[in-house]
C-alpha angles and dihedrals in degrees: 000000000000092000092050092048091048092052091049089049092052092048091049090049093053092045091050092051092051094046094049093048092049094057120094121228122256092248097042095127125093095264091055090058090063097042097257111139098163113196095345122125124253094273097040134267117315106230130176115295110261127208090262094054091048090048090050091053093049093045092049091051091049090048091054093046094049092045093052092044093052093048093049092049091048093052093046092051092048094053129210118350118251130185130223090247092060092057095052117084114223113244126192122198116260113248121214116177125205118222112265121244111230098236100032135062115265126235135215124218117209121196118188115230111268093015120139128231115298094028097100125113123221116210119193115226123210116264119265114261116260113241128357126317115251113264117239115249116255122223117236 
């Protein structure tokens, strides 16, 4: 089905190119070469539709129909659109915490998922405050 539609589309494209190139312009006479349009309208005189203009209209309509059909078939065969971000699983670094020494600041060691030995990062944490924090005053 797709191959047949593609062949029809190519034939219609070639036919449309040939028909458009065979047509003469609206100002193809000698007066049109010098800019004289006489009593014609802005876009040229509207004459009777010739066989070439009718063939151009039919070929253009077939071109649009085959183009839309091919694009619809291509999207249906491909399926739903997915992004790269949907296929990647989120990974957070593993956190392993060393025990804090009472008088010193503690540190945290982070190892990225899938990392080998020696690829961990140690981050020093600020020391714990000595004593209790002051309590906020309560309103009476």
